[in-house]
MOPAC internal coordinates of N, CA, C and O (Angstrom, degrees):
PM7 1SCF
backbone

  N    0.0000 0     0.00 0     0.00 0    0    0    0
  C    1.4476 1     0.00 0     0.00 0    1    0    0
  C    1.5263 1   109.04 1     0.00 0    2    1    0
  O    1.2310 1   121.26 1   -38.50 1    3    2    1
  N    1.3033 1   115.19 1   141.50 1    3    2    1
  C    1.4588 1   117.77 1  -176.97 1    5    3    2
  C    1.5206 1   114.57 1  -128.33 1    6    5    3
  O    1.2310 1   119.74 1   165.53 1    7    6    5
  N    1.3152 1   118.10 1   -14.47 1    7    6    5
  C    1.4633 1   119.66 1  -173.92 1    9    7    6
  C    1.5153 1   111.37 1  -129.67 1   10    9    7
  O    1.2310 1   121.78 1   -28.99 1   11   10    9
  N    1.3274 1   114.19 1   151.01 1   11   10    9
  C    1.4587 1   119.76 1   175.69 1   13   11   10
  C    1.5249 1   108.70 1  -135.68 1   14   13   11
  O    1.2310 1   121.16 1   -42.47 1   15   14   13
  N    1.3157 1   115.38 1   137.53 1   15   14   13
  C    1.4568 1   122.61 1   175.34 1   17   15   14
  C    1.5173 1   107.85 1  -125.01 1   18   17   15
  O    1.2310 1   120.61 1   -39.56 1   19   18   17
  N    1.3056 1   116.43 1   140.44 1   19   18   17
  C    1.4632 1   122.01 1   174.83 1   21   19   18
  C    1.5175 1   108.06 1  -108.38 1   22   21   19
  O    1.2310 1   120.49 1   -51.90 1   23   22   21
  N    1.3290 1   116.66 1   128.10 1   23   22   21
  C    1.4580 1   118.40 1   169.25 1   25   23   22
  C    1.5260 1   107.22 1   -62.33 1   26   25   23
  O    1.2310 1   119.49 1   -30.60 1   27   26   25
  N    1.3300 1   118.57 1   149.40 1   27   26   25
  C    1.4681 1   120.12 1   179.51 1   29   27   26
  C    1.5335 1   112.78 1   -53.35 1   30   29   27
  O    1.2310 1   120.14 1   141.10 1   31   30   29
  N    1.3135 1   117.35 1   -38.90 1   31   30   29
  C    1.4701 1   120.14 1   179.68 1   33   31   30
  C    1.5256 1   111.07 1   -67.33 1   34   33   31
  O    1.2310 1   119.95 1   145.12 1   35   34   33
  N    1.3296 1   117.70 1   -34.88 1   35   34   33
  C    1.4735 1   120.98 1   177.96 1   37   35   34
  C    1.5219 1   110.47 1   -68.80 1   38   37   35
  O    1.2310 1   120.62 1   140.29 1   39   38   37
  N    1.3257 1   116.42 1   -39.71 1   39   38   37
  C    1.4575 1   119.96 1   176.86 1   41   39   38
  C    1.5310 1   110.49 1   -63.66 1   42   41   39
  O    1.2310 1   120.71 1   141.52 1   43   42   41
  N    1.3260 1   116.25 1   -38.48 1   43   42   41
  C    1.4700 1   120.69 1   175.72 1   45   43   42
  C    1.5289 1   110.71 1   -63.75 1   46   45   43
  O    1.2310 1   120.25 1   142.28 1   47   46   45
  N    1.3373 1   117.12 1   -37.72 1   47   46   45
  C    1.4751 1   121.06 1   176.33 1   49   47   46
  C    1.5250 1   110.50 1   -58.91 1   50   49   47
  O    1.2310 1   120.92 1   133.48 1   51   50   49
  N    1.3293 1   115.84 1   -46.52 1   51   50   49
  C    1.4681 1   120.86 1  -178.15 1   53   51   50
  C    1.5236 1   109.71 1   -63.42 1   54   53   51
  O    1.2310 1   120.40 1   131.77 1   55   54   53
  N    1.3008 1   116.84 1   -48.23 1   55   54   53
  C    1.4713 1   120.55 1  -178.23 1   57   55   54
  C    1.5269 1   111.65 1   -61.17 1   58   57   55
  O    1.2310 1   120.62 1   138.77 1   59   58   57
  N    1.3184 1   116.41 1   -41.23 1   59   58   57
  C    1.4699 1   119.82 1  -179.93 1   61   59   58
  C    1.5255 1   111.04 1   -64.93 1   62   61   59
  O    1.2310 1   120.22 1   138.71 1   63   62   61
  N    1.3169 1   117.19 1   -41.29 1   63   62   61
  C    1.4671 1   120.46 1  -179.77 1   65   63   62
  C    1.5349 1   110.75 1   -68.21 1   66   65   63
  O    1.2310 1   120.40 1   140.11 1   67   66   65
  N    1.3286 1   116.85 1   -39.89 1   67   66   65
  C    1.4721 1   120.05 1   177.91 1   69   67   66
  C    1.5234 1   109.70 1   -61.45 1   70   69   67
  O    1.2310 1   120.37 1   134.16 1   71   70   69
  N    1.3336 1   116.90 1   -45.84 1   71   70   69
  C    1.4753 1   120.42 1   178.64 1   73   71   70
  C    1.5192 1   111.20 1   -60.17 1   74   73   71
  O    1.2310 1   120.37 1   136.87 1   75   74   73
  N    1.3394 1   116.91 1   -43.13 1   75   74   73
  C    1.4651 1   120.32 1  -178.30 1   77   75   74
  C    1.5296 1   110.52 1   -62.90 1   78   77   75
  O    1.2310 1   120.31 1   132.35 1   79   78   77
  N    1.3390 1   117.01 1   -47.65 1   79   78   77
  C    1.4640 1   119.92 1  -179.57 1   81   79   78
  C    1.5294 1   111.20 1   -64.41 1   82   81   79
  O    1.2310 1   120.28 1   141.98 1   83   82   81
  N    1.3112 1   117.08 1   -38.02 1   83   82   81
  C    1.4615 1   119.63 1   179.85 1   85   83   82
  C    1.5294 1   110.87 1   -66.79 1   86   85   83
  O    1.2310 1   120.39 1   144.95 1   87   86   85
  N    1.3293 1   116.86 1   -35.05 1   87   86   85
  C    1.4686 1   120.69 1   177.29 1   89   87   86
  C    1.5284 1   111.21 1   -68.74 1   90   89   87
  O    1.2310 1   120.69 1   149.77 1   91   90   89
  N    1.3330 1   116.28 1   -30.23 1   91   90   89
  C    1.4595 1   120.64 1   178.85 1   93   91   90
  C    1.5238 1   112.06 1   -72.47 1   94   93   91
  O    1.2310 1   121.15 1   138.75 1   95   94   93
  N    1.3322 1   115.41 1   -41.25 1   95   94   93
  C    1.4734 1   120.16 1  -178.75 1   97   95   94
  C    1.5248 1   108.67 1  -157.78 1   98   97   95
  O    1.2310 1   120.95 1   -52.71 1   99   98   97
  N    1.3032 1   115.79 1   127.29 1   99   98   97
  C    1.4570 1   120.65 1   179.87 1  101   99   98
  C    1.5390 1   110.04 1   -56.62 1  102  101   99
  O    1.2310 1   121.06 1   -49.79 1  103  102  101
  N    1.3278 1   115.58 1   130.21 1  103  102  101
  C    1.4585 1   121.49 1  -179.73 1  105  103  102
  C    1.5175 1   114.03 1    92.24 1  106  105  103
  O    1.2310 1   119.98 1   160.81 1  107  106  105
  N    1.3232 1   117.63 1   -19.19 1  107  106  105
  C    1.4606 1   120.00 1  -178.83 1  109  107  106
  C    1.5297 1   111.66 1   -71.02 1  110  109  107
  O    1.2310 1   120.61 1   149.08 1  111  110  109
  N    1.3252 1   116.44 1   -30.92 1  111  110  109
  C    1.4712 1   119.81 1   175.67 1  113  111  110
  C    1.5154 1   111.01 1   -62.68 1  114  113  111
  O    1.2310 1   120.86 1   138.37 1  115  114  113
  N    1.3344 1   115.97 1   -41.63 1  115  114  113
  C    1.4667 1   119.60 1   177.40 1  117  115  114
  C    1.5228 1   111.38 1   -64.95 1  118  117  115
  O    1.2310 1   120.53 1   140.58 1  119  118  117
  N    1.3265 1   116.59 1   -39.42 1  119  118  117
  C    1.4693 1   120.46 1   178.02 1  121  119  118
  C    1.5247 1   110.46 1   -63.32 1  122  121  119
  O    1.2310 1   120.56 1   139.78 1  123  122  121
  N    1.3251 1   116.54 1   -40.22 1  123  122  121
  C    1.4631 1   120.41 1   177.99 1  125  123  122
  C    1.5258 1   110.50 1   -64.92 1  126  125  123
  O    1.2310 1   120.34 1   134.66 1  127  126  125
  N    1.3318 1   116.95 1   -45.34 1  127  126  125
  C    1.4641 1   120.56 1   179.32 1  129  127  126
  C    1.5266 1   110.80 1   -59.73 1  130  129  127
  O    1.2310 1   120.17 1   140.70 1  131  130  129
  N    1.3202 1   117.27 1   -39.30 1  131  130  129
  C    1.4568 1   121.20 1   177.37 1  133  131  130
  C    1.5308 1   110.90 1   -65.33 1  134  133  131
  O    1.2310 1   120.14 1   140.33 1  135  134  133
  N    1.3236 1   117.33 1   -39.67 1  135  134  133
  C    1.4656 1   121.08 1   178.03 1  137  135  134
  C    1.5352 1   110.44 1   -63.75 1  138  137  135
  O    1.2310 1   120.20 1   141.33 1  139  138  137
  N    1.3278 1   117.21 1   -38.67 1  139  138  137
  C    1.4689 1   120.83 1   177.52 1  141  139  138
  C    1.5240 1   109.56 1   -66.40 1  142  141  139
  O    1.2310 1   120.44 1   138.50 1  143  142  141
  N    1.3277 1   116.77 1   -41.50 1  143  142  141
  C    1.4605 1   120.65 1   178.31 1  145  143  142
  C    1.5283 1   111.20 1   -60.93 1  146  145  143
  O    1.2310 1   120.31 1   136.78 1  147  146  145
  N    1.3286 1   117.01 1   -43.22 1  147  146  145
  C    1.4700 1   120.62 1   177.55 1  149  147  146
  C    1.5315 1   110.31 1   -64.06 1  150  149  147
  O    1.2310 1   120.53 1   140.76 1  151  150  149
  N    1.3215 1   116.59 1   -39.24 1  151  150  149
  C    1.4636 1   120.32 1   178.69 1  153  151  150
  C    1.5296 1   110.59 1   -61.29 1  154  153  151
  O    1.2310 1   120.59 1   135.79 1  155  154  153
  N    1.3116 1   116.49 1   -44.21 1  155  154  153
  C    1.4705 1   120.30 1   179.18 1  157  155  154
  C    1.5261 1   109.81 1   -62.83 1  158  157  155
  O    1.2310 1   119.97 1   137.53 1  159  158  157
  N    1.3268 1   117.66 1   -42.47 1  159  158  157
  C    1.4659 1   120.35 1   177.32 1  161  159  158
  C    1.5271 1   111.21 1   -59.20 1  162  161  159
  O    1.2310 1   120.23 1   135.84 1  163  162  161
  N    1.3297 1   117.17 1   -44.16 1  163  162  161
  C    1.4694 1   121.41 1   179.47 1  165  163  162
  C    1.5212 1   111.33 1   -65.29 1  166  165  163
  O    1.2310 1   120.65 1   139.13 1  167  166  165
  N    1.3070 1   116.36 1   -40.87 1  167  166  165
  C    1.4628 1   120.74 1   179.20 1  169  167  166
  C    1.5281 1   110.17 1   -62.87 1  170  169  167
  O    1.2310 1   120.57 1   138.29 1  171  170  169
  N    1.3251 1   116.51 1   -41.71 1  171  170  169
  C    1.4615 1   119.41 1   179.54 1  173  171  170
  C    1.5253 1   111.77 1   -64.74 1  174  173  171
  O    1.2310 1   120.21 1   146.45 1  175  174  173
  N    1.3245 1   117.20 1   -33.55 1  175  174  173
  C    1.4693 1   120.41 1   179.82 1  177  175  174
  C    1.5232 1   112.38 1   -77.05 1  178  177  175
  O    1.2310 1   120.36 1   139.12 1  179  178  177
  N    1.3497 1   116.92 1   -40.88 1  179  178  177
  C    1.4688 1   120.91 1  -173.79 1  181  179  178
  C    1.5255 1   111.75 1  -136.54 1  182  181  179
  O    1.2310 1   119.09 1  -116.97 1  183  182  181
  N    1.3073 1   119.34 1    63.03 1  183  182  181
  C    1.4710 1   120.07 1  -175.83 1  185  183  182
  C    1.5315 1   113.56 1   -63.12 1  186  185  183
  O    1.2310 1   120.47 1   145.23 1  187  186  185
  N    1.3223 1   116.70 1   -34.77 1  187  186  185
  C    1.4634 1   119.71 1  -177.57 1  189  187  186
  C    1.5266 1   112.47 1   -71.94 1  190  189  187
  O    1.2310 1   119.73 1   168.42 1  191  190  189
  N    1.3360 1   118.13 1   -11.58 1  191  190  189
  C    1.4638 1   121.20 1   177.96 1  193  191  190
  C    1.5286 1   111.74 1   -73.40 1  194  193  191
  O    1.2310 1   120.71 1   166.27 1  195  194  193
  N    1.3190 1   116.24 1   -13.73 1  195  194  193
  C    1.4683 1   120.94 1  -178.84 1  197  195  194
  C    1.5264 1   110.00 1   -94.18 1  198  197  195
  O    1.2310 1   120.40 1   -40.19 1  199  198  197
  N    1.3307 1   116.84 1   139.81 1  199  198  197
  C    1.4610 1   118.84 1  -177.61 1  201  199  198
  C    1.5260 1   113.04 1   -71.90 1  202  201  199
  O    1.2310 1   121.17 1   -34.90 1  203  202  201
  N    1.3207 1   115.36 1   145.10 1  203  202  201
  C    1.4675 1   121.36 1   171.38 1  205  203  202
  C    1.5229 1   106.72 1   -76.63 1  206  205  203
  O    1.2310 1   120.62 1   -52.04 1  207  206  205
  N    1.3382 1   116.41 1   127.96 1  207  206  205
  C    1.4624 1   119.62 1  -176.17 1  209  207  206
  C    1.5193 1   113.74 1  -119.41 1  210  209  207
  O    1.2310 1   120.06 1   162.33 1  211  210  209
  N    1.3321 1   117.49 1   -17.67 1  211  210  209
  C    1.4696 1   120.76 1  -178.64 1  213  211  210
  C    1.5158 1   107.67 1  -160.23 1  214  213  211
  O    1.2310 1   120.99 1   -58.72 1  215  214  213
  N    1.3364 1   115.72 1   121.28 1  215  214  213
  C    1.4606 1   119.77 1  -174.11 1  217  215  214
  C    1.5180 1   108.28 1    46.44 1  218  217  215
  O    1.2310 1   119.19 1    62.88 1  219  218  217
  N    1.3211 1   119.15 1  -117.12 1  219  218  217
  C    1.4636 1   120.63 1   179.33 1  221  219  218
  C    1.5266 1   112.08 1  -104.88 1  222  221  219
  O    1.2310 1   120.17 1  -170.12 1  223  222  221
  N    1.3218 1   117.28 1     9.88 1  223  222  221
  C    1.4704 1   120.65 1  -178.68 1  225  223  222
  C    1.5222 1   110.31 1   -78.49 1  226  225  223
  O    1.2310 1   121.41 1   -41.49 1  227  226  225
  N    1.3114 1   114.91 1   138.51 1  227  226  225
  C    1.4608 1   122.73 1   178.44 1  229  227  226
  C    1.5254 1   109.24 1  -111.74 1  230  229  227
  O    1.2310 1   121.19 1   -18.71 1  231  230  229
  N    1.3357 1   115.33 1   161.29 1  231  230  229
  C    1.4696 1   120.58 1  -177.53 1  233  231  230
  C    1.5202 1   110.08 1  -125.48 1  234  233  231
  O    1.2310 1   121.57 1   -44.34 1  235  234  233
  N    1.3308 1   114.61 1   135.66 1  235  234  233
  C    1.4616 1   121.54 1   174.59 1  237  235  234
  C    1.5223 1   107.06 1  -123.67 1  238  237  235
  O    1.2310 1   120.36 1   -52.07 1  239  238  237
  N    1.3321 1   116.92 1   127.93 1  239  238  237
  C    1.4612 1   121.43 1   179.56 1  241  239  238
  C    1.5249 1   109.32 1   -84.24 1  242  241  239
  O    1.2310 1   120.44 1   -54.56 1  243  242  241
  N    1.3213 1   116.77 1   125.44 1  243  242  241
  C    1.4601 1   122.51 1  -179.72 1  245  243  242
  C    1.5292 1   109.14 1   -71.65 1  246  245  243
  O    1.2310 1   120.36 1   -46.82 1  247  246  245
  N    1.3201 1   116.92 1   133.18 1  247  246  245
  C    1.4667 1   121.02 1   178.27 1  249  247  246
  C    1.5248 1   110.40 1   -68.49 1  250  249  247
  O    1.2310 1   121.23 1   -40.34 1  251  250  249
  N    1.3386 1   115.25 1   139.66 1  251  250  249
  C    1.4674 1   124.40 1   173.74 1  253  251  250
  C    1.5274 1   114.27 1    74.91 1  254  253  251
  O    1.2310 1   119.28 1   157.66 1  255  254  253
  N    1.3161 1   118.99 1   -22.34 1  255  254  253
  C    1.4504 1   122.45 1  -176.89 1  257  255  254
  C    1.5281 1   109.72 1  -120.82 1  258  257  255
  O    1.2310 1   119.99 1   -33.06 1  259  258  257
  N    1.3314 1   117.63 1   146.94 1  259  258  257
  C    1.4735 1   119.78 1  -177.58 1  261  259  258
  C    1.5317 1   112.69 1   -82.88 1  262  261  259
  O    1.2310 1   121.06 1  -122.62 1  263  262  261
  N    1.3070 1   115.58 1    57.38 1  263  262  261
  C    1.4645 1   121.44 1  -179.39 1  265  263  262
  C    1.5076 1   110.24 1  -126.81 1  266  265  263
  O    1.2310 1   121.29 1   -26.05 1  267  266  265
  N    1.3395 1   115.13 1   153.95 1  267  266  265
  C    1.4601 1   122.42 1   177.33 1  269  267  266
  C    1.5163 1   109.09 1  -124.13 1  270  269  267
  O    1.2310 1   121.10 1   -41.61 1  271  270  269
  N    1.3112 1   115.49 1   138.39 1  271  270  269
  C    1.4549 1   123.05 1   175.59 1  273  271  270
  C    1.5237 1   106.61 1   -99.57 1  274  273  271
  O    1.2310 1   120.54 1   -57.11 1  275  274  273
  N    1.3102 1   116.58 1   122.89 1  275  274  273
  C    1.4652 1   121.41 1   179.02 1  277  275  274
  C    1.5259 1   107.86 1  -106.99 1  278  277  275
  O    1.2310 1   120.96 1   -48.44 1  279  278  277
  N    1.3346 1   115.77 1   131.56 1  279  278  277
  C    1.4581 1   120.17 1  -175.38 1  281  279  278
  C    1.5125 1   110.33 1  -148.03 1  282  281  279
  O    1.2310 1   122.04 1   -13.47 1  283  282  281
  N    1.3269 1   113.70 1   166.53 1  283  282  281
  C    1.4580 1   120.87 1   176.23 1  285  283  282
  C    1.5186 1   108.69 1  -132.90 1  286  285  283
  O    1.2310 1   120.49 1   -43.27 1  287  286  285
  N    1.3159 1   116.67 1   136.73 1  287  286  285
  C    1.4592 1   122.25 1   177.28 1  289  287  286
  C    1.5264 1   108.45 1   -76.55 1  290  289  287
  O    1.2310 1   121.23 1   -50.70 1  291  290  289
  N    1.3328 1   115.26 1   129.30 1  291  290  289
  C    1.4693 1   121.74 1   179.21 1  293  291  290
  C    1.5209 1   108.48 1  -137.95 1  294  293  291
  O    1.2310 1   119.98 1   -66.81 1  295  294  293
  N    1.3030 1   117.65 1   113.19 1  295  294  293
  C    1.4626 1   120.69 1   178.22 1  297  295  294
  C    1.5196 1   111.55 1    58.44 1  298  297  295
  O    1.2310 1   120.85 1    57.58 1  299  298  297
  N    1.3338 1   115.98 1  -122.42 1  299  298  297
  C    1.4630 1   120.37 1  -177.95 1  301  299  298
  C    1.5286 1   112.27 1   -97.16 1  302  301  299
  O    1.2310 1   120.08 1  -161.40 1  303  302  301
  N    1.3180 1   117.46 1    18.60 1  303  302  301
  C    1.4572 1   120.00 1  -179.42 1  305  303  302
  C    1.5142 1   112.54 1  -152.25 1  306  305  303
  O    1.2310 1   121.85 1    14.08 1  307  306  305
  N    1.3180 1   114.07 1  -165.92 1  307  306  305
  C    1.4657 1   120.20 1   179.28 1  309  307  306
  C    1.5161 1   109.79 1  -130.99 1  310  309  307
  O    1.2310 1   121.35 1   -29.50 1  311  310  309
  N    1.3109 1   115.02 1   150.50 1  311  310  309
  C    1.4648 1   122.85 1   173.78 1  313  311  310
  C    1.5152 1   106.91 1  -109.26 1  314  313  311
  O    1.2310 1   120.51 1   -60.29 1  315  314  313
  N    1.3265 1   116.63 1   119.71 1  315  314  313
  C    1.4593 1   120.73 1   175.71 1  317  315  314
  C    1.5193 1   107.13 1   -82.54 1  318  317  315
  O    1.2310 1   121.28 1   -58.47 1  319  318  317
  N    1.3219 1   115.16 1   121.53 1  319  318  317
  C    1.4543 1   122.22 1  -175.23 1  321  319  318
  C    1.5227 1   111.54 1   -94.00 1  322  321  319
  O    1.2310 1   120.46 1   141.21 1  323  322  321
  N    1.3418 1   116.73 1   -38.79 1  323  322  321
  C    1.4611 1   120.52 1  -176.82 1  325  323  322
  C    1.5170 1   110.38 1  -160.71 1  326  325  323
  O    1.2310 1   121.56 1   -23.63 1  327  326  325
  N    1.3164 1   114.62 1   156.37 1  327  326  325
  C    1.4569 1   122.88 1   169.72 1  329  327  326
  C    1.5206 1   104.93 1  -128.24 1  330  329  327
  O    1.2310 1   120.52 1   -69.99 1  331  330  329
  N    1.3216 1   116.60 1   110.01 1  331  330  329
  C    1.4577 1   120.70 1  -172.37 1  333  331  330
  C    1.5141 1   111.79 1  -125.02 1  334  333  331
  O    1.2310 1   121.29 1   -31.41 1  335  334  333
  N    1.3188 1   115.14 1   148.59 1  335  334  333
  C    1.4641 1   120.72 1   172.13 1  337  335  334
  C    1.5248 1   106.94 1   -60.29 1  338  337  335
  O    1.2310 1   120.37 1   -38.32 1  339  338  337
  N    1.3015 1   116.90 1   141.68 1  339  338  337
  C    1.4661 1   121.47 1  -175.14 1  341  339  338
  C    1.5242 1   113.10 1   -61.14 1  342  341  339
  O    1.2310 1   119.88 1   158.13 1  343  342  341
  N    1.3258 1   117.83 1   -21.87 1  343  342  341
  C    1.4631 1   119.82 1   179.73 1  345  343  342
  C    1.5298 1   112.88 1   -84.35 1  346  345  343
  O    1.2310 1   119.66 1   172.27 1  347  346  345
  N    1.3217 1   118.25 1    -7.73 1  347  346  345
  C    1.4635 1   122.18 1  -179.35 1  349  347  346
  C    1.5193 1   110.28 1   -82.50 1  350  349  347
  O    1.2310 1   120.91 1   -30.53 1  351  350  349
  N    1.3112 1   115.87 1   149.47 1  351  350  349
  C    1.4636 1   121.50 1   177.77 1  353  351  350
  C    1.5276 1   108.55 1   -79.70 1  354  353  351
  O    1.2310 1   119.56 1   -66.85 1  355  354  353
  N    1.3176 1   118.45 1   113.15 1  355  354  353
  C    1.4625 1   119.92 1  -177.09 1  357  355  354
  C    1.5229 1   113.58 1   -66.59 1  358  357  355
  O    1.2310 1   119.82 1   156.23 1  359  358  357
  N    1.3030 1   117.94 1   -23.77 1  359  358  357
  C    1.4663 1   120.67 1  -178.36 1  361  359  358
  C    1.5204 1   111.97 1   -55.94 1  362  361  359
  O    1.2310 1   120.22 1   145.32 1  363  362  361
  N    1.3339 1   117.19 1   -34.68 1  363  362  361
  C    1.4613 1   120.10 1  -177.68 1  365  363  362
  C    1.5170 1   112.26 1   -71.22 1  366  365  363
  O    1.2310 1   119.67 1   157.22 1  367  366  365
  N    1.3263 1   118.23 1   -22.78 1  367  366  365
  C    1.4572 1   121.08 1  -176.92 1  369  367  366
  C    1.5191 1   113.24 1  -107.30 1  370  369  367
  O    1.2310 1   120.13 1   160.88 1  371  370  369
  N    1.3057 1   117.35 1   -19.12 1  371  370  369
  C    1.4620 1   119.16 1  -178.82 1  373  371  370
  C    1.5139 1   112.00 1   -77.68 1  374  373  371
  O    1.2310 1   120.66 1   178.23 1  375  374  373
  N    1.3216 1   116.35 1    -1.77 1  375  374  373
  C    1.4560 1   120.54 1   171.15 1  377  375  374
  C    1.5321 1   110.45 1   -65.46 1  378  377  375
  O    1.2310 1   120.21 1   169.43 1  379  378  377
  N    1.3290 1   117.21 1   -10.57 1  379  378  377
  C    1.4582 1   122.60 1   176.35 1  381  379  378
  C    1.5264 1   111.21 1   -66.83 1  382  381  379
  O    1.2310 1   120.90 1   160.68 1  383  382  381
  N    1.3312 1   115.89 1   -19.32 1  383  382  381
  C    1.4712 1   120.38 1  -177.82 1  385  383  382
  C    1.5182 1   110.66 1   -69.33 1  386  385  383
  O    1.2310 1   120.65 1   -46.49 1  387  386  385
  N    1.3166 1   116.36 1   133.51 1  387  386  385
  C    1.4651 1   118.05 1   172.65 1  389  387  386
  C    1.5167 1   109.19 1   -70.17 1  390  389  387
  O    1.2310 1   120.66 1   -29.72 1  391  390  389
  N    1.3029 1   116.35 1   150.28 1  391  390  389
  C    1.4709 1   121.03 1   178.88 1  393  391  390
  C    1.5016 1   111.09 1   -66.62 1  394  393  391
  O    1.2310 1   120.10 1   180.00 1  395  394  393

């Protein structure tokens, strides 16, 4: 895999979580953003290692933080559909996936 695209709503998820962590503790937002970046790198290298959880959407658990990255493999890359707190029901947000 060589490319990654974020749906606008997924990018908003990331930005909101970074802001929240940064408000909790200075520098923690940057640490979270770095963890998301590492997750995307891992997903691009081994997308099939992640379980399919809804239609064709896969889930990757973010290291150190209770968040999950939801994505779908498309051609030579992945589309990030959502970044959700692990306690949230993904079904409500995975409706973002095109049929």
